[in-house]
C-alpha positions as MATLAB code, in Angstrom:
seq = 'XXXXXXXXXXXXXXXXXXXXXXXXXXXXXXXXXXXXXXXXXXXXXXXXXXXXXXXXXXXXXXXXXXXXXXXXXXXXXXXXXXXXXXXXXXXXXXXXXXXXXXXXXXXXXXXXXXXXXXXXXXXXXXXXXXXXXXXXXXXXXXXXXXXXXXXXXXXXXXXXXXXXXXXXXXXXXXXXXXXXXXXXXXXXXXXXXXXXXXXXXXXXXXXXXXXXXXXXXXXXXXXXXXXXXXXXXXXXXXXXXXXXXXXXXXXXXXXXXXXXXXXXXXXXXXXXXXXXXXXXXXXXXXXXXXXXXXXXXXXXXXXXXXXXXXXXXXXXXXXXXXXXXXXXXXXXXXXXXXXXXX';
ca = [
      26.618   26.004  106.129;
      24.720   24.622  103.140;
      26.383   23.707   99.811;
      25.298   25.502   96.680;
      26.080   24.283   93.238;
      28.327   26.548   91.274;
      27.798   27.428   87.657;
      30.748   26.417   85.506;
      30.581   29.839   83.905;
      30.923   31.515   87.275;
      27.206   31.854   88.095;
      25.652   30.392   91.199;
      22.036   29.157   91.454;
      21.153   30.516   87.957;
      19.506   28.823   84.926;
      21.465   26.511   82.622;
      22.904   28.455   79.608;
      22.421   25.400   77.362;
      18.740   25.405   78.147;
      18.612   29.086   77.314;
      20.236   28.448   73.948;
      17.768   25.649   73.157;
      14.838   27.818   74.153;
      16.057   30.670   71.970;
      16.477   28.297   69.032;
      12.958   26.958   69.491;
      11.573   30.487   69.636;
      13.472   31.394   66.468;
      12.162   28.265   64.664;
       8.616   29.057   65.679;
       8.993   32.577   64.364;
      10.344   31.198   61.057;
       7.552   28.678   60.639;
       4.850   29.939   58.268;
       1.346   30.544   59.273;
      -1.490   28.118   58.635;
      -2.315   29.714   55.252;
       1.270   29.565   54.129;
       1.433   25.899   55.091;
      -1.459   25.156   52.743;
       0.289   26.928   49.870;
       3.492   25.043   50.537;
       1.625   21.737   50.586;
      -0.078   22.576   47.269;
       3.251   23.500   45.661;
       4.807   20.310   46.972;
       1.906   18.256   45.620;
       2.217   19.910   42.210;
       5.947   19.256   42.190;
       5.453   15.610   43.111;
       2.704   15.206   40.503;
       4.871   16.789   37.811;
       7.613   14.319   38.665;
       5.190   11.402   38.680;
       3.490   12.039   35.305;
       5.269   11.940   31.952;
       4.202   11.783   28.307;
       5.679    9.806   25.416;
       5.245   11.302   21.934;
       3.934    9.187   19.009;
       7.412    8.868   17.447;
       9.069    7.957   20.766;
       9.428    5.012   23.111;
       9.678    5.471   26.885;
      12.291    3.610   28.962;
      11.751    3.904   32.736;
      14.937    3.679   34.844;
      15.056    2.950   38.562;
      18.448    3.226   40.233;
      20.108    2.942   36.807;
      18.263   -0.185   35.704;
      15.568   -0.355   32.997;
      12.433   -1.643   34.747;
       9.905   -1.239   31.941;
       9.236    0.274   28.518;
       6.091    2.197   27.620;
       4.507    3.323   24.384;
       3.131    6.699   23.289;
       0.758    8.502   25.650;
       0.667    9.682   29.313;
       2.166    7.436   32.030;
       3.101    7.438   35.746;
       6.396    6.858   37.507;
       7.732    7.013   41.053;
       8.773   10.651   41.578;
      12.425   11.425   42.301;
      13.279    7.727   42.080;
      12.435    6.757   38.520;
      13.612    8.620   35.425;
      12.467    8.308   31.833;
      14.380    8.240   28.535;
      12.402    8.860   25.344;
      14.453    8.127   22.191;
      12.761    8.847   18.852;
      12.346    5.343   17.431;
      10.387    6.435   14.344;
      12.784    9.146   13.232;
      15.057    8.498   10.241;
      18.548    9.483   11.374;
      21.225   10.578    8.883;
      24.968    9.979    8.985;
      27.330   11.627    6.487;
      30.438    9.750    5.362;
      33.190   11.340    3.286;
      31.902   14.878    3.782;
      30.262   17.173    6.348;
      27.507   19.741    6.019;
      27.888   22.887    8.118;
      25.150   25.062    9.577;
      25.054   27.175    6.411;
      24.289   24.135    4.285;
      27.704   24.008    2.639;
      29.479   20.691    2.260;
      33.154   20.028    2.833;
      34.912   16.857    1.793;
      36.757   14.727    4.355;
      39.598   13.088    2.378;
      40.438   10.596    5.149;
      36.993    9.064    4.725;
      36.288    9.737    1.047;
      39.388    8.410   -0.752;
      39.038    4.681   -1.501;
      40.864    2.104   -3.623;
      38.994    0.145   -6.313;
      39.539   -3.448   -7.347;
      41.585   -2.416  -10.409;
      43.919   -0.228   -8.283;
      42.325    3.154   -8.992;
      41.484    5.813   -6.415;
      37.995    7.251   -6.075;
      36.513    9.969   -3.906;
      33.278    8.496   -2.502;
      30.719   10.578   -0.609;
      27.592    8.890    0.702;
      24.995    8.995    3.463;
      23.558    6.320    5.745;
      20.020    6.530    7.063;
      18.992    4.411   10.037;
      16.191    3.934   12.571;
      16.176    2.701   16.158;
      14.795   -0.829   16.331;
      15.729   -1.586   19.976;
      15.829    1.487   22.205;
      17.510   -0.286   25.150;
      20.380   -1.612   23.023;
      20.679    1.734   21.239;
      21.086    3.663   24.502;
      23.209    1.309   26.599;
      25.140   -1.188   24.444;
      27.286    1.170   22.356;
      28.749    4.534   23.325;
      28.471    6.971   20.420;
      26.199    5.070   18.074;
      26.374    7.643   15.283;
      30.177    7.633   15.183;
      30.159    3.826   15.315;
      27.812    3.717   12.326;
      30.006    6.224   10.459;
      33.178    4.205   10.985;
      31.419    0.922   10.179;
      29.871    2.399    7.027;
      33.261    3.653    5.886;
      34.793    0.200    6.426;
      31.927   -1.531    4.618;
      32.094    0.858    1.660;
      35.865    0.418    1.377;
      35.428   -3.348    1.225;
      32.716   -3.212   -1.442;
      34.552   -0.592   -3.535;
      37.663   -2.779   -3.349;
      35.721   -5.631   -4.943;
      34.525   -3.560   -7.922;
      36.267   -1.915  -10.845;
      36.299    1.825  -11.346;
      33.932    1.695  -14.344;
      31.290   -0.098  -12.291;
      31.623    2.387   -9.425;
      31.307    5.363  -11.781;
      28.490    4.068  -14.007;
      26.220    1.040  -13.902;
      27.363   -0.591  -10.648;
      26.224    2.065   -8.181;
      22.950    0.369   -7.227;
      24.661   -2.945   -6.537;
      27.372   -1.206   -4.490;
      24.768    0.575   -2.371;
      22.841   -2.629   -1.653;
      25.962   -4.651   -0.864;
      27.249   -1.942    1.467;
      23.904   -1.764    3.258;
      23.837   -5.531    3.834;
      27.418   -5.610    5.083;
      26.903   -2.578    7.340;
      23.778   -4.128    8.860;
      25.684   -7.299    9.716;
      28.448   -5.243   11.372;
      25.970   -3.195   13.422;
      24.104   -6.332   14.474;
      27.409   -7.714   15.745;
      27.735   -4.663   18.009;
      24.098   -5.082   19.168;
      23.597   -1.363   18.598;
      19.810   -1.678   18.242;
      19.622    0.105   14.884;
      18.159   -0.792   11.488;
      19.985    0.504    8.409;
      17.298    1.947    6.162;
      19.417    2.934    3.165;
      22.917    3.637    1.900;
      22.947    6.291   -0.829;
      25.907    7.320   -2.947;
      25.875   11.071   -3.467;
      29.102   11.711   -5.345;
      31.599    9.248   -6.815;
      34.458   10.922   -8.652;
      38.162   10.425   -9.245;
      40.540   12.665   -7.268;
      40.804   16.258   -8.462;
      44.324   15.808   -9.824;
      43.211   13.242  -12.399;
      39.566   14.275  -12.749;
      40.176   15.889  -16.158;
      41.563   12.696  -17.692;
      38.785   10.604  -16.235;
      36.256   12.997  -17.733;
      37.895   12.555  -21.156;
      37.669    8.786  -20.799;
      34.080    9.019  -19.626;
      33.202   11.292  -22.560;
      34.757    8.810  -24.990;
      32.781    5.972  -23.436;
      29.588    8.003  -23.590;
      30.254    8.783  -27.252;
      30.875    5.086  -27.922;
      27.636    4.176  -26.193;
      25.841    6.873  -28.157;
      27.141    5.516  -31.470;
      26.220    1.979  -30.450;
      22.728    3.130  -29.554;
      22.414    4.956  -32.868;
      23.485    1.803  -34.701;
      20.979   -0.242  -32.749;
      18.321    2.340  -33.544;
      19.156    2.240  -37.266;
      19.091   -1.554  -37.194;
      15.776   -1.579  -35.387;
      14.408    0.864  -37.957;
      15.734   -0.690  -41.176;
      15.124   -4.363  -40.354;
      11.349   -3.996  -39.849;
      11.151   -1.928  -43.042;
      13.078   -4.566  -44.990;
      10.895   -7.311  -43.557;
       7.786   -5.341  -44.441;
       9.013   -4.720  -47.996;
       9.913   -8.390  -48.379;
       6.497   -9.450  -47.146;
       4.883   -6.965  -49.527;
       6.913   -8.279  -52.495;
       6.070  -11.862  -51.558;
       2.388  -11.026  -51.342;
       2.525   -9.225  -54.693;
       4.288  -12.210  -56.270;
       1.712  -14.572  -54.824;
      -1.069  -12.332  -56.106;
       0.509  -12.149  -59.567;
       0.981  -15.914  -59.604;
      -2.623  -16.470  -58.612;
      -3.829  -13.990  -61.259;
      -1.704  -15.655  -63.957;
      -2.924  -19.097  -62.944;
      -6.511  -17.878  -62.948;
      -6.049  -16.256  -66.382;
      -4.383  -19.393  -67.795;
      -7.132  -21.542  -66.401;
      -9.715  -19.176  -67.911;
      -8.018  -19.199  -71.306;
      -7.691  -22.974  -71.141;
     -11.384  -23.306  -70.323;
     -12.253  -20.906  -73.144;
     -10.121  -22.933  -75.548;
     -11.752  -26.154  -74.409;
     -15.194  -24.642  -74.867;
     -14.193  -23.383  -78.309;
     -12.769  -26.787  -79.187;
     -15.987  -28.401  -78.037;
     -18.045  -26.096  -80.249;
     -15.586  -26.540  -83.120;
     -16.031  -30.257  -83.023;
     -19.786  -29.800  -83.242;
     -19.526  -27.751  -86.499;
     -16.086  -27.930  -88.042;
     -17.039  -26.436  -91.443;
     -18.857  -23.454  -90.046;
     -16.131  -22.714  -87.498;
     -13.364  -23.126  -90.069;
     -15.074  -20.742  -92.464;
     -15.652  -18.212  -89.685;
     -12.071  -18.403  -88.560;
     -10.912  -17.998  -92.162;
     -13.070  -14.928  -92.682;
     -11.986  -13.333  -89.410;
      -8.359  -14.022  -90.235;
      -8.701  -12.531  -93.712;
     -10.362   -9.479  -92.227;
      -7.453   -8.991  -89.878;
      -4.883   -9.503  -92.630;
      -6.482   -7.566  -95.452;
      -7.550   -4.646  -93.341;
      -3.939   -3.422  -93.254;
      -3.121   -4.166  -96.928;
      -3.304   -1.367  -99.523;
      -5.010   -3.418 -102.265;
      -8.148   -3.170 -104.323;
      -9.829   -6.392 -105.381;
     -12.080   -6.253 -108.421;
     -14.459   -8.744 -109.755;
     -13.352  -10.443 -112.990;
     -16.276   -8.959 -114.857;
     -15.486   -5.457 -113.707;
     -11.748   -5.762 -114.159;
     -12.100   -5.897 -117.991;
     -13.446   -2.349 -118.147;
     -10.702   -0.834 -115.927;
      -7.472    0.572 -117.342;
      -4.443   -0.946 -115.609;
      -2.170    1.808 -114.231;
       1.114    1.297 -112.434;
       2.329    4.433 -110.514;
       6.067    3.857 -110.639;
       6.869    7.155 -108.922;
       4.891    6.171 -105.797;
       6.329    2.696 -105.366;
       9.315    3.759 -103.206;
       7.044    5.746 -100.913;
       4.633    2.866 -100.650;
       7.505    0.499  -99.794;
       8.709    2.868  -97.042;
       5.206    3.133  -95.619;
       4.688   -0.623  -95.777;
       8.094   -1.412  -94.259;
       7.971   -2.437  -90.610;
];
């Protein structure tokens, strides 16, 4: 009697059930496999997907950082570039953009601002309290440091800017912070903030620190306004006085110069006239010495003409006087004396 192998599942001399399962699975897989045309489409889609993962573009205001397994392997500039698909990734921070950080206030989506007292209230060097609102503008100067050295760069810059502004405000008096010292405060804060950020190696360049609003707290704002108005009025009066001085001094100097010039002109004219009269006298004296008798007689006649022309007298020749009746008008003598009196 021959031995026949028994099937563990109770079947004798039949096929192996495991083989049947494998065959059925193979048949199912073959039925699921696409046709030749579908394979081509799948390959094209896969190629497009791989190509899209391999090509990337960096915008003009960006810098590309290529990461491979979490490590920066290279940096690329603007334009199209290639990378290993599914292995390398790219970060493109905007290195040319001017970023803005608000300190002491926040602007909501509607454009309205709201003060943040914890950041805005600061103590001045002369122990006064000010509400300071300002902005910080910065650019990325090292993209790798910006992305990986500091977590939350914007918040770090905000806190550092607040600390720097508090230190600078604490070194200045309230009058300087409210009036003429704003530019110096901004520059000092920018320099100090840049040194703090460089210590963190945050890869940013502080472009500007701009004070937007510097005011005393609301509770004492009215009294500060009165003081500021008084100071403005004082400055206005000082400026008016300077203006009057600048107006009157040139006029006085001009009038003085004019009077001096007139005096010099009068002096020169008097000197010239005196010299002319002296020369005329010398010429006359020279001619007089040449003919003393003639000149003396001429001078005598001219003098008599000047004297007798104003005298109410009639001179008669001695021959004619004998035939004239002498007459003395006594009634006219007082009138004649009044007319002849000086």
